[in-house]
C-alpha positions as a printed NumPy array, in Angstrom:
array([[ -5.966, -38.005,  -5.508],
       [ -7.431, -38.856,  -8.96 ],
       [ -6.049, -35.658, -10.726],
       [ -3.1  , -34.255, -12.181],
       [ -3.001, -30.621, -10.382],
       [ -0.656, -29.19 , -13.362],
       [ -3.308, -30.397, -15.737],
       [ -6.482, -29.208, -13.62 ],
       [ -8.298, -25.728, -14.945],
       [-10.279, -23.098, -13.094],
       [-13.71 , -23.136, -14.61 ],
       [-15.472, -19.727, -15.308],
       [-17.89 , -20.86 , -12.695],
       [-15.341, -21.182, -10.18 ],
       [-13.377, -18.508, -11.115],
       [-16.155, -15.998, -10.214],
       [-15.961, -17.712,  -6.907],
       [-12.608, -17.001,  -6.026],
       [-13.184, -13.963,  -7.159],
       [-15.935, -12.917,  -4.81 ],
       [-14.097, -14.298,  -1.974],
       [-11.284, -12.183,  -2.486],
       [-13.309,  -9.348,  -3.335],
       [-14.831,  -9.579,   0.199],
       [-12.027,  -9.802,   1.836],
       [ -9.957,  -7.3  ,   0.377],
       [-11.477,  -5.249,  -2.222],
       [ -9.237,  -5.945,  -4.968],
       [-11.832,  -6.905,  -8.301],
       [ -9.999,  -9.624, -10.952],
       [-11.745,  -8.788, -14.465],
       [-12.391, -11.786, -16.772],
       [ -9.448, -11.435, -18.468],
       [ -7.187, -12.581, -15.22 ],
       [ -8.506, -15.408, -15.286],
       [ -5.953, -17.753, -16.59 ],
       [ -2.907, -15.277, -14.419],
       [ -6.087, -16.627, -11.376],
       [ -5.413, -20.502, -12.551],
       [ -1.308, -19.972, -12.604],
       [ -0.88 , -18.558,  -9.228],
       [ -3.523, -20.954,  -7.431],
       [ -2.703, -24.064,  -9.082],
       [  0.707, -24.551,  -6.951],
       [ -1.744, -24.646,  -3.977],
       [ -4.192, -27.682,  -5.171],
       [ -1.148, -29.804,  -4.477],
       [ -0.06 , -28.524,  -1.334],
       [ -3.365, -28.449,   0.173],
       [ -3.916, -32.339,  -1.553],
       [ -6.807, -31.03 ,  -3.591],
       [ -7.478, -32.307,  -7.052],
       [ -9.656, -29.585,  -8.042],
       [-10.62 , -25.824,  -7.526],
       [-13.674, -26.35 ,  -6.175],
       [-12.508, -28.485,  -2.969],
       [ -9.985, -26.125,  -2.667],
       [-12.566, -23.155,  -2.837],
       [-14.688, -25.068,   0.123],
       [-11.548, -25.116,   2.416],
       [-10.923, -21.483,   1.951],
       [-14.596, -20.897,   2.106],
       [-15.187, -23.354,   5.078],
       [-12.662, -24.845,   6.876],
       [-11.041, -23.673,  10.116],
       [ -7.859, -22.659,   8.223],
       [ -9.581, -21.176,   5.481],
       [ -8.616, -17.537,   6.314],
       [ -4.92 , -18.18 ,   6.381],
       [ -4.949, -19.99 ,   3.086],
       [ -7.227, -16.953,   1.724],
       [ -4.27 , -14.506,   2.98 ],
       [ -2.022, -16.827,   0.965],
       [ -4.525, -16.42 ,  -1.975],
       [ -3.778, -12.73 ,  -1.723],
       [ -0.186, -12.891,  -1.645],
       [  0.235, -14.719,  -4.922],
       [ -2.135, -12.499,  -6.881],
       [ -0.57 ,  -9.097,  -5.376],
       [  1.786,  -6.819,  -7.307],
       [  4.488,  -5.861,  -5.466],
       [  6.482,  -4.09 ,  -7.634],
       [  7.904,  -0.848,  -6.317],
       [ 11.22 ,   1.219,  -5.908],
       [ 12.788,   4.074,  -3.699],
       [ 11.927,   7.28 ,  -5.322],
       [  9.392,   6.252,  -7.287],
       [  7.385,   9.426,  -8.632],
       [ 10.346,  11.776,  -7.561],
       [  8.023,  14.546,  -9.158],
       [  5.294,  14.048,  -6.884],
       [  7.784,  13.753,  -3.756],
       [  9.304,  17.542,  -4.652],
       [  6.093,  18.69 ,  -4.221],
       [  5.369,  16.743,  -1.165],
       [  8.524,  18.133,   0.735],
       [  8.685,  21.912,  -1.21 ],
       [  4.449,  22.435,  -1.122],
       [  2.913,  20.293,   1.196],
       [  4.888,  20.261,   4.442],
       [  5.367,  23.8  ,   4.537],
       [  1.698,  23.841,   5.016],
       [  1.797,  21.583,   7.924],
       [  4.388,  23.315,   9.831],
       [  2.245,  26.771,   9.794],
       [  1.217,  27.291,  13.409],
       [  2.3  ,  24.089,  14.612],
       [  3.773,  23.429,  17.636],
       [  7.319,  21.686,  17.776],
       [  5.996,  19.008,  20.219],
       [  3.238,  17.797,  17.656],
       [  4.232,  15.239,  15.338],
       [  3.477,  15.077,  11.592],
       [  1.941,  12.02 ,  11.024],
       [  2.371,  10.419,   7.74 ],
       [  0.721,   7.252,   6.152],
       [  1.899,   5.017,   3.28 ],
       [ -0.925,   2.789,   2.801],
       [ -0.326,  -0.171,   0.84 ],
       [  3.61 ,   0.515,   1.595],
       [  4.893,  -3.163,  -0.195],
       [  8.272,  -3.725,   0.756],
       [  8.634,  -0.528,   2.41 ],
       [ 10.894,   1.366,  -0.532],
       [  7.855,   4.421,  -0.222],
       [  7.82 ,   5.201,   3.791],
       [ 11.844,   4.708,   3.975],
       [ 11.945,   7.131,   0.67 ],
       [ 10.289,  10.167,   2.794],
       [ 12.065,   9.465,   5.729],
       [ 14.955,  10.183,   3.849],
       [ 13.874,  13.119,   1.992],
       [ 11.96 ,  15.013,   5.101],
       [ 16.125,  13.793,   7.007],
       [ 17.888,  15.86 ,   4.098],
       [ 15.118,  18.428,   3.9  ],
       [ 16.416,  19.451,   7.179],
       [ 12.59 ,  19.674,   8.533],
       [ 13.385,  16.731,  11.245],
       [ 14.982,  19.251,  12.904],
       [ 12.108,  21.258,  13.923],
       [  9.7  ,  18.452,  13.859],
       [  9.309,  15.097,  14.726],
       [  7.744,  12.577,  12.029],
       [  5.778,   9.76 ,  12.48 ],
       [  5.521,   7.172,   9.051],
       [  3.592,   4.246,   9.351],
       [  3.661,   1.985,   6.368],
       [  0.755,  -0.78 ,   6.553],
       [  0.342,  -3.983,   3.499],
       [ -2.475,  -6.536,   3.6  ],
       [  1.028,  -9.07 ,   2.665],
       [  3.151, -10.005,   5.68 ],
       [  5.548, -11.325,   3.578],
       [  6.519,  -8.01 ,   1.779],
       [  6.53 ,  -6.471,   5.562],
       [  8.905,  -8.704,   6.776],
       [ 11.142,  -7.677,   3.901],
       [ 10.331,  -4.212,   4.758],
       [ 11.593,  -4.813,   8.547],
       [ 14.518,  -6.061,   7.502],
       [ 15.624,  -3.605,   4.951],
       [ 17.641,  -5.346,   2.436],
       [ 17.076,  -4.317,  -0.909],
       [ 18.66 ,  -5.211,  -4.695],
       [ 19.843,  -3.699,  -7.241],
       [ 16.223,  -3.219,  -8.761],
       [ 14.851,  -1.011,  -6.128],
       [ 17.578,   1.983,  -6.293],
       [ 16.934,   2.53 , -10.31 ],
       [ 15.241,   6.027,  -9.541],
       [ 17.25 ,   6.778,  -6.003],
       [ 20.032,   9.859,  -6.701],
       [ 23.756,   7.924,  -6.169],
       [ 23.927,  10.33 ,  -3.21 ],
       [ 21.219,   9.444,  -1.219],
       [ 22.141,   5.532,  -1.647],
       [ 25.864,   6.181,  -0.235],
       [ 24.463,   8.299,   2.821],
       [ 21.711,   6.039,   4.083],
       [ 22.897,   2.309,   2.829],
       [ 25.655,   0.266,   2.788],
       [ 26.528,  -3.127,   0.555],
       [ 25.756,  -6.447,   2.358],
       [ 26.707,  -9.3  ,   0.471],
       [ 24.969,  -8.963,  -2.785],
       [ 22.051,  -6.451,  -1.713],
       [ 21.795,  -3.373,   0.093],
       [ 21.414,  -2.931,   3.764],
       [ 19.362,   0.757,   5.089],
       [ 21.106,   2.683,   7.749],
       [ 19.303,   2.266,  11.288],
       [ 18.576,   5.756,  11.474],
       [ 16.095,   5.584,   8.783],
       [ 14.617,   2.004,   9.738],
       [ 13.763,   3.041,  12.978],
       [ 11.766,   6.3  ,  11.822],
       [  9.239,   4.048,  10.058],
       [  6.859,   1.448,  11.906],
       [  5.436,  -1.307,   9.746],
       [  2.058,  -2.945,  10.283],
       [ -0.144,  -5.555,   8.528],
       [ -3.753,  -3.935,   7.54 ],
       [ -6.4  ,  -4.799,   5.306],
       [ -7.522,  -1.351,   3.814],
       [-11.149,  -2.664,   3.818],
       [-11.25 ,  -3.767,   7.789],
       [-11.958,  -0.463,   9.162],
       [-10.938,  -2.465,  12.602],
       [ -7.311,  -3.156,  11.296],
       [ -6.76 ,   0.603,  10.887],
       [ -7.769,   1.548,  14.375],
       [ -4.618,   3.092,  15.152],
       [ -4.349,   5.37 ,  12.642],
       [ -6.509,   8.889,  13.166],
       [ -5.96 ,  12.607,  13.05 ],
       [ -3.314,  11.761,   9.999],
       [ -1.68 ,  14.847,   8.176],
       [ -0.589,  13.118,   4.928],
       [ -1.917,  10.235,   3.161],
       [  0.385,   8.244,   0.539],
       [ -2.286,   5.881,  -1.518],
       [  0.018,   5.647,  -4.792],
       [ -0.784,   2.681,  -7.331],
       [ -3.272,   1.011,  -5.195],
       [ -6.372,   1.508,  -5.819],
       [ -6.096,   0.646,  -9.332],
       [ -6.713,  -3.04 ,  -8.167],
       [ -9.982,  -2.068,  -6.28 ],
       [-13.395,  -1.973,  -7.977],
       [-15.06 ,   1.386,  -8.178],
       [-17.192,   0.657,  -4.774],
       [-14.256,  -0.129,  -3.219],
       [-12.302,   2.978,  -3.926],
       [-15.262,   5.278,  -2.282],
       [-15.28 ,   3.203,   0.959],
       [-11.783,   3.645,   0.721],
       [-11.69 ,   6.619,   0.158],
       [-14.029,   7.42 ,   2.791],
       [-12.01 ,   6.126,   4.933],
       [ -9.157,   8.286,   4.228],
       [-11.562,  11.311,   4.86 ],
       [-12.048,  10.06 ,   8.099],
       [ -8.533,   9.129,   8.935],
       [ -7.498,  12.382,   7.882],
       [ -7.207,  15.797,  10.211],
       [ -8.734,  18.869,   8.422],
       [ -6.479,  20.413,   5.743],
       [ -4.497,  16.85 ,   5.491],
       [ -3.698,  15.566,   2.381],
       [ -3.912,  12.649,  -0.178],
       [ -1.823,  11.68 ,  -2.373],
       [ -2.258,   9.019,  -5.252],
       [ -0.275,   7.592,  -7.82 ],
       [  0.301,   9.162, -11.376],
       [ -2.417,   7.375, -13.398],
       [ -4.699,   7.491, -10.196],
       [ -7.695,  10.458,  -9.688],
       [-11.244,  11.137,  -7.936],
       [-12.831,  12.344, -11.636],
       [-16.08 ,  11.003, -11.303],
       [-15.784,   9.458,  -7.768],
       [-18.014,  11.643,  -5.531],
       [-15.63 ,  12.461,  -1.921],
       [-15.366,  15.373,   0.197],
       [-12.174,  15.988,  -1.297],
       [-10.851,  18.971,  -2.772],
       [ -8.246,  19.34 ,  -5.695],
       [ -5.056,  21.383,  -4.647],
       [ -3.068,  22.105,  -7.989],
       [  0.898,  21.949,  -7.104],
       [  4.43 ,  22.97 ,  -9.357],
       [  4.233,  19.758, -10.941],
       [  1.196,  17.645, -10.021],
       [ -2.001,  18.094,  -8.063],
       [ -2.839,  16.382,  -4.586],
       [ -6.095,  15.812,  -2.475],
       [ -7.089,  17.692,   0.652],
       [ -9.53 ,  17.098,   2.927],
       [-11.327,  20.749,   4.008],
       [-10.868,  22.697,   7.018],
       [-14.505,  22.659,   7.427],
       [-16.765,  20.005,   6.508],
       [-19.232,  21.494,   4.065],
       [-23.125,  21.382,   5.1  ],
       [-25.701,  21.011,   2.659]])
């Protein structure tokens, strides 16, 4: 090796090559102002993979037999997995008080209510849903199937382990933590009862083949995920969500996300504290 990886710079051309590769893989779009961030995140991989420049590294990721695995490693390095329990609590209250009751109308007790946490990161969101549904008493009447998906196997391993540091609890009511967690060294371990209510699976939201097991869903949570996608990727993802939901099913987005200027088949439903989106009971025909 002739170069020094710590000093190698990512050129604009190389940045665009990696950006396009990442976008084609998972729909995440990196704007120009993230070139230096990508450089910092990828530079350690040059040393690991034995390259003295980003162009050779790109060719390996693009064309080599082990390139797909390395592309997944790149996605691991650029995605932000910041999350915590009871995030956007006002929306969770709307979910329990206004959304869930509509799902129970004319439903037989043996019919499971199916919930998907898309882009679930390290599991705080789907576990939160399991806890609030348990505390609401709805689990005494109906069974809920909660599935959490993420593109990152690293965060999914953490989710399955169910072991969390103090930062994950900054919005959780103390009595809830006391009920469902026990201290394990410097961290807290979730109860088996809650952990067993959530299934975690690796999935790429832009790869429909990895989502084949999800269908006739009642609710999709996809909060603070689409902000990383390009407009065209968002439209494709929303089309997938519409197909996965049963008629009358709900889509809940993050507080900074909306479907303004995005043509979709969803209808807007105002609730007490915010808004949600719903697949119409009947598909409108032109």
